[in-house]
C-alpha positions in Angstrom: 2.2 6.6 11.1 3.1 8.7 8.0 0.2 11.0 7.1 -0.8 11.1 3.4 -1.8 14.7 2.7 -3.5 16.3 -0.3 -2.0 19.1 -2.4 -3.9 21.8 -0.4 -2.6 20.6 2.9 1.0 20.4 1.6 0.8 24.0 0.3 -0.4 25.0 3.8 2.6 23.1 5.3 4.9 25.0 2.9 3.4 28.3 4.0 3.5 27.5 7.7 7.2 26.4 7.5 8.1 29.6 5.6 6.3 31.8 8.1 7.4 30.0 11.3 10.8 28.4 10.7 11.3 31.1 9.4 12.7 30.6 5.9 12.2 32.4 2.6 10.3 30.6 -0.2 13.6 30.8 -2.2 15.6 29.1 0.5 12.9 26.4 0.9 13.1 25.7 -2.9 16.9 25.5 -2.7 16.7 23.1 0.2 14.1 20.8 -1.5 16.1 20.8 -4.8 19.4 20.1 -3.0 17.8 17.1 -1.3 16.5 15.8 -4.6 19.8 16.4 -6.3 21.5 14.3 -3.6 19.2 11.4 -4.3 19.5 11.7 -8.0 23.3 11.7 -7.8 23.1 8.5 -5.7 21.0 6.8 -8.4 23.0 8.0 -11.4 26.4 7.0 -9.9 25.2 3.4 -10.1 24.7 3.9 -13.9 28.1 5.3 -14.8 27.3 9.0 -14.6 25.1 9.3 -17.7 24.2 12.6 -19.3 21.0 14.3 -18.0 18.2 16.3 -19.6 16.2 18.2 -17.1 12.7 19.1 -18.4 11.3 22.1 -16.5 8.1 24.1 -16.6 7.4 27.7 -15.8 6.4 27.4 -12.2 8.1 26.5 -8.9 8.4 22.8 -9.8 10.4 23.9 -12.8 12.4 26.1 -10.4 13.3 23.0 -8.4 14.4 21.4 -11.6 16.7 24.3 -12.5 18.4 24.1 -9.1 18.8 20.4 -9.6 20.4 21.0 -13.0 22.8 23.5 -11.4 23.7 21.0 -8.7 24.3 18.2 -11.3 26.5 20.5 -13.4 28.6 21.5 -10.3 29.0 17.7 -9.6 30.6 17.3 -13.1 27.6 15.9 -15.0 26.8 16.6 -18.6 23.5 18.3 -18.1 21.1 20.4 -20.2 17.7 22.0 -19.4 14.7 22.0 -21.7 12.4 24.8 -20.4 8.9 24.3 -21.7 7.0 27.5 -22.4 3.6 26.1 -21.5 2.5 29.5 -20.2 3.6 33.0 -21.0 5.4 34.1 -17.8 7.5 32.1 -15.3 7.3 32.4 -11.5 9.7 34.8 -10.0 11.8 32.1 -8.5 11.8 30.1 -11.7 13.1 33.2 -13.6 15.9 33.7 -11.0 16.9 30.1 -11.2 17.2 30.3 -15.0 19.8 33.0 -14.7 21.7 31.1 -12.0 21.7 27.9 -14.1 23.1 29.8 -17.1 25.8 31.3 -14.9 26.8 27.8 -13.8 27.3 26.8 -17.4 24.0 24.8 -17.9 22.7 24.9 -21.4 19.0 26.0 -21.3 16.8 25.5 -24.4 13.5 27.4 -24.5 10.8 25.1 -26.0 7.8 26.5 -27.7 7.0 23.5 -29.8 7.9 19.8 -29.8 9.5 20.2 -33.2 12.3 22.0 -31.3 13.0 19.0 -29.1 16.4 17.6 -29.8 16.9 13.9 -29.2 18.6 13.3 -25.8 22.2 12.1 -25.8 22.8 8.4 -26.0 22.2 6.8 -22.6 20.7 10.0 -21.1 18.4 10.1 -18.2 15.5 12.6 -18.0 14.6 14.6 -14.8 10.9 15.5 -15.0 10.3 18.8 -13.3 7.7 20.0 -15.7 4.7 20.3 -13.4 3.8 19.8 -9.8 0.9 18.6 -7.7 -1.8 21.1 -8.4 -3.4 19.5 -11.5 -7.0 18.5 -11.5 -7.6 18.3 -15.3 -5.7 16.3 -18.0 -2.8 18.1 -19.6 -3.4 19.9 -22.9 -1.4 21.8 -25.4 2.4 21.9 -25.3 2.7 20.4 -21.9 0.8 17.3 -23.0 2.9 17.0 -26.2 6.1 17.2 -24.2 5.0 14.5 -21.9 4.3 12.2 -24.9 7.8 13.0 -26.3 9.4 12.1 -23.0 7.6 8.9 -22.8 8.6 8.0 -26.4 12.2 8.8 -25.7 12.9 5.4 -24.0 15.1 7.3 -21.5 14.8 6.5 -17.8 12.8 9.3 -16.1 13.1 10.6 -12.5 10.1 12.7 -11.6 10.3 15.4 -8.9 7.4 15.2 -6.4 4.9 13.8 -8.9 5.1 12.6 -12.5 3.9 15.4 -14.6 0.3 15.1 -15.6 -0.6 12.8 -12.7 -3.2 13.9 -10.2 -2.2 13.6 -6.6 -5.3 11.6 -5.6 -7.9 10.3 -8.0 -7.0 9.8 -11.7 -10.4 8.4 -12.7 -11.0 11.3 -15.0 -7.4 11.6 -16.2 -5.9 10.7 -19.6 -3.2 8.1 -19.3 -1.6 9.2 -22.6 -0.8 12.6 -21.0 1.0 11.4 -17.9 4.8 10.9 -17.6 5.8 7.3 -17.1 8.5 7.7 -14.5 11.1 5.1 -13.6 11.4 6.7 -10.2 9.6 9.4 -8.3 11.0 11.6 -5.5 8.2 12.7 -3.3 8.8 15.8 -1.3 8.4 15.2 2.5 5.4 12.9 2.4 3.9 10.2 0.1 1.0 11.0 -2.2 -2.2 8.9 -2.1 -1.8 8.2 -5.8 1.4 6.2 -5.1 -0.5 3.7 -3.1 -3.1 2.7 -5.8 -2.4 -0.1 -8.3 -3.5 1.8 -11.5 -0.7 4.3 -11.1 2.3 2.0 -10.9 3.1 2.5 -14.5 3.4 6.2 -14.0 5.1 6.4 -10.6 7.6 3.6 -10.8 9.8 3.2 -7.7 9.2 6.0 -5.3 10.8 7.3 -2.2 10.2 10.1 0.3 12.8 13.0 0.2 12.6 15.0 3.5 12.8 18.8 2.9 12.3 20.1 6.4 8.6 21.0 6.4 7.3 21.7 9.9 6.6 18.3 11.5 4.3 19.6 14.2 2.1 21.3 11.6 2.0 18.1 9.5 1.1 16.1 12.6 -1.9 18.4 13.2 -3.3 18.1 9.7 -6.5 16.0 9.5 -6.4 13.2 6.9 -8.1 9.8 6.8 -5.0 8.3 5.1 -1.8 7.1 6.7 1.1 4.7 5.9 1.9 2.3 8.7 5.4 2.3 10.0 7.2 -0.5 11.9 7.2 1.3 15.2 3.4 1.5 15.0 3.0 -2.2 14.9 5.9 -3.1 17.2 4.0 -1.3 19.9 1.0 -3.5 19.3 2.9 -6.8 20.0 1.3 -8.6 23.0 3.6 -9.3 25.9 4.6 -12.9 26.6 4.6 -13.0 30.4 7.0 -15.5 32.1 4.2 -17.2 34.1 1.8 -17.3 31.2 0.3 -20.6 30.0 -1.6 -21.6 26.9 -4.9 -20.4 28.4 -3.4 -16.9 28.6 -3.3 -16.5 24.9 -6.8 -17.4 23.8 -8.5 -20.1 21.8 -9.1 -19.5 18.1 -11.6 -21.4 16.0 -11.0 -21.8 12.3 -14.1 -22.8 10.3 -12.7 -23.8 7.0 -12.3 -26.3 4.2 -14.3 -28.5 1.9 -13.6 -31.5 -0.3 -10.7 -30.6 -2.6 -10.0 -27.4 -0.7 -8.5 -28.6 2.5 -5.2 -26.8 1.7 -6.8 -23.5 2.4 -7.9 -24.7 5.8 -4.5 -26.1 6.5 -2.8 -22.8 5.7 -5.2 -20.8 7.8 -4.7 -23.2 10.8 -0.9 -23.2 10.4 -0.7 -19.4 10.3 -3.0 -19.2 13.3 -0.7 -21.6 15.2 2.1 -19.3 14.5 0.2 -16.2 15.6 1.0 -16.7 19.2 -2.5 -18.0 20.1 -2.5 -20.5 22.9 -5.0 -23.0 21.4 -6.3 -23.5 17.9 -9.3 -25.7 16.9 -10.3 -26.3 13.3 -14.0 -26.9 12.5 -13.8 -28.8 9.2 -15.7 -31.4 7.1 -15.0 -35.0 7.9 -13.1 -35.5 4.7 -10.3 -33.3 5.9 -9.7 -34.5 9.5 -6.9 -36.9 8.9 -5.2 -34.6 6.5 -5.3 -31.6 8.9 -4.3 -33.6 11.9 -1.2 -35.0 10.1 -0.2 -31.5 8.8 -0.9 -29.6 12.0 -0.7 -31.9 15.0 -0.7 -28.9 17.4 -4.3 -28.0 16.3 -7.4 -29.7 17.6 -10.1 -30.8 15.1 -13.9 -30.8 15.3 -15.4 -32.7 12.4 -18.6 -31.4 10.9 -21.3 -33.9 10.3 -21.0 -33.2 6.6 -18.4 -35.4 4.8 -17.5 -32.9 2.1 -18.6 -29.5 3.3 -19.7 -27.6 6.4 -23.3 -28.2 7.3 -23.6 -27.2 10.9 -22.6 -24.2 13.0 -20.0 -25.1 15.6 -20.5 -24.6 19.3 -18.7 -21.4 20.2 -18.4 -21.9 24.0 -14.7 -21.7 25.1 -13.5 -19.9 22.0 -12.2 -16.3 22.0 -12.2 -15.5 18.2 -13.3 -17.0 14.9 -11.7 -17.2 11.5 -14.3 -18.1 8.8 -14.2 -18.9 5.2 -11.0 -20.3 3.7 -11.9 -23.1 1.2 -15.5 -23.7 2.5 -17.2 -23.4 -0.9 -20.7 -22.0 -1.4 -23.0 -25.1 -0.9 -26.5 -24.0 0.3 -25.9 -25.8 3.6 -22.6 -24.0 4.0 -24.3 -20.7 3.3 -26.6 -21.3 6.2 -23.7 -22.0 8.5 -22.0 -18.8 7.5 -25.1 -16.6 7.9 -26.0 -18.3 11.2 -22.5 -17.8 12.6 -22.3 -14.1 11.6 -25.8 -13.4 12.9 -25.3 -14.9 16.3 -21.6 -14.4 16.9 -20.6 -12.6 20.1 -16.9 -13.3 19.5 -14.5 -11.3 17.3 -14.6 -12.7 13.8 -12.6 -12.4 10.6 -14.4 -13.3 7.3 -12.5 -14.3 4.2 -12.7 -16.2 0.9 -15.9 -18.2 0.3 -17.6 -16.6 3.3 -17.2 -13.3 1.6 -18.6 -14.8 -1.6 -21.6 -16.1 0.4 -22.2 -12.6 1.8 -22.1 -11.2 -1.8 -24.8 -13.7 -2.8 -26.8 -13.0 0.4 -26.3 -9.3 0.9 -28.9 -9.2 3.8 -26.1 -10.9 5.8 -24.0 -7.7 5.6 -26.6 -5.8 7.5 -26.4 -8.3 10.3 -22.7 -8.3 10.7 -21.6 -7.9 14.4 -19.8 -4.5 14.9 -16.0 -4.7 14.6 -16.2 -7.7 12.2 -13.1 -7.9 10.0 -13.6 -8.6 6.2 -10.5 -9.5 4.2 -11.4 -9.4 0.5 -9.0 -9.3 -2.5 -10.2 -6.8 -5.2 -12.5 -9.2 -7.0 -14.1 -10.4 -3.8 -14.6 -6.8 -2.7 -16.2 -6.0 -6.1 -18.7 -8.9 -5.6 -19.5 -7.5 -2.1 -20.0 -4.0 -3.4 -22.1 -5.2 -6.3 -20.1 -3.5 -9.0 -16.7 -3.7 -10.7 -14.1 -0.9 -10.1 -11.6 0.0 -12.7 -9.7 2.3 -10.4 -8.2 1.5 -7.0 -9.1 5.0 -5.8 -12.8 4.3 -6.3 -12.5 0.9 -4.7 -10.8 2.3 -1.6 -13.4 5.1 -1.3 -16.2 2.6 -1.5 -14.5 0.4 1.1 -14.3 3.4 3.4 -18.0 4.0 3.0 -18.9 0.3 3.6 -16.7 0.1 6.7 -18.5 3.1 8.1 -21.9 1.9 7.2 -21.4 -1.6 8.7 -19.1 -0.4 11.5 -16.6 -3.1 10.5 -13.0 -3.3 9.3 -12.3 -4.0 5.6 -8.8 -5.3 4.8 -8.6 -4.6 1.1 -5.7 -6.8 0.1 -3.0 -5.8 -2.5 0.5 -4.4 -2.8 -0.4 -1.6 -0.4 -3.1 -3.3 1.5 -5.7 -0.7 2.7 -7.1 -1.3 6.1 -10.4 0.7 6.2 -12.0 1.3 9.6 -15.4 2.2 11.0 -14.4 5.8 11.6 -13.5 6.3 7.9 -9.7 5.9 8.4 -7.5 4.1 5.9 -4.1 2.6 6.9 -1.9 1.5 4.0 0.6 -1.4 4.8 4.1 -1.1 3.3 5.3 -4.7 3.7 4.9 -7.5 1.2 5.9 -8.3 -2.4 4.6 -9.9 -5.7 5.8 -13.3 -4.6 2.8 -13.4 -2.3 0.4 -13.1 -5.2 -0.4 -16.8 -5.1 -3.2 -19.0 -3.8 -3.2 -19.5 -0.1 -1.6 -16.2 1.0 -4.9 -14.8 2.0 -5.9 -17.9 3.9 -2.7 -17.5 5.9 -3.7 -13.9 6.7 -7.1 -15.0 7.9 -5.4 -17.4 10.4 -3.0 -14.8 11.5 -5.7 -12.2 12.3 -7.9 -14.8 14.0 -5.0 -15.8 16.2 -4.3 -12.2 17.3 -8.0 -11.6 18.0 -8.0 -14.7 20.1 -5.3 -13.2 22.3 -7.5 -10.3 23.1 -6.0 -7.8 20.7 -8.6 -5.2 19.5 -9.8 -5.6 15.9 -8.1 -2.6 14.4 -4.8 -3.4 16.1 -5.1 -7.1 15.0 -5.5 -5.9 11.4 -2.5 -3.6 11.5 -0.3 -6.1 13.2 -1.3 -9.2 11.2 -1.1 -7.4 7.8 2.3 -6.0 8.6 3.7 -9.3 9.9 2.2 -11.2 7.1 3.9 -8.9 4.5 7.1 -9.1 6.5 7.0 -12.9 6.5 6.5 -12.7 2.7 9.5 -10.4 2.3 11.6 -12.8 4.4 10.6 -15.7 2.3 11.3 -13.8 -0.9 14.7 -12.8 0.3 15.5 -16.4 1.1 14.2 -18.3 -2.0 12.9 -15.7 -4.4 9.5 -14.4 -5.4 9.0 -16.8 -8.3 9.3 -20.1 -6.4 8.0 -19.1 -3.0 4.5 -20.4 -1.9 2.1 -19.5 0.8 3.6 -22.4 2.8 7.0 -20.6 2.7 5.2 -17.4 3.9 3.7 -19.3 6.8 7.1 -20.8 7.7 8.6 -17.3 7.8 6.0 -15.9 10.3 8.2 -16.7 13.3 11.1 -14.8 11.8 8.7 -11.8 11.2 7.7 -11.8 14.8 11.4 -12.0 15.8 12.2 -8.9 13.8 9.3 -7.0 15.3 10.5 -7.9 18.8 13.9 -6.5 17.9 15.7 -9.6 16.9 17.4 -10.5 13.6 15.8 -12.5 10.8 
């Protein structure tokens, strides 16, 4: 997994690398800037080698920008530097790099007021190297004014390490009018937490990691609750398929789902569960949906609830190895009782989604009776109902989810572009797969079935969350690549689950 470190830890990694590689701070700056310049050149070549304006500050982030400007100039680009005098004196490396940029033929304009800002050349790109990662208060003065000028320029912007004005973690107290709105961000060595939160997308744009050679052993030893999942992490969680195995070897999942008019949610959960690798899948559904489900998913068994239109009775759990609960069940009072009874008495691993989460939000005493290691899979609005408040920032929502997972000793899969899997020890794992084509009804129901099927196979809850969320997103990516994000549906995602498993086992799509 890729650790997500805060600014203080990154500074410590810089210092450790300088002391133990060993390398001088100057040489490390050169190495970082050269790596960024290489990526910038790769991007700009696709746009016909446009002119470039590099906006730099007075610190070492500005020093990086000055080295980048020199590299672009040496590669034949029309490049100019705007050096913003937001503080009286530059850092030593910044001052040295100004002299080298001038020697290389780079035009450097010293800016003490925005009235001195010359409009960029037609078609120009801006490289934002104004400020780095150390901010914890909104920008003021000249730096804030320059940020606003850059944003009004309509030029594409590439930010170095972090868009100027953006805090590296929480931006709850920040001023969005004083943050660069980057087209692309080049993050040095590691991702920043801020990149993984939805409210910051307009500032960060597309982002990528640019390795700069910081000490990997030191980084691996840094404590952080945040990590980004990599494919190798989940590939190692794939359960083996032994040659002499039979259907009883891979567990029996129970999906309690559906109500009148909402049987599609149950069908999607069951179909995804069938494609999870589970040996057996049974659906506990209201009588109105039996014929529909049996015709759509003949491989699944059905147990009809006595209720014709909604669930009224807890199913017998003997013989099952995991439960998926909630898709399409509604919130009828009789169904509420079923949900609370199941969760209070369950001795099996259980994943809770959709209307079952809404029932828990209405009956919060049920949260205190959750079996340990229960998995909750809310989208943001469902989570806000559970939490009893509305969050305007994803950072606050993730922090609250961490606290709730620790309190209830459960796993909370907070769904979104970077789904955050919050565990009972306070850890948060961000999932990289998936796309906006999955932002449609039914995608979450499919995830519930997938997690339930993995739990049924005996996979531990945390591992089941990591593997299911990654494969679910990969299936969505495969579907989007095949038919496009606009027209794909949750059913297309479910149909792509086998291809996702094949890629994780080392095969092709």
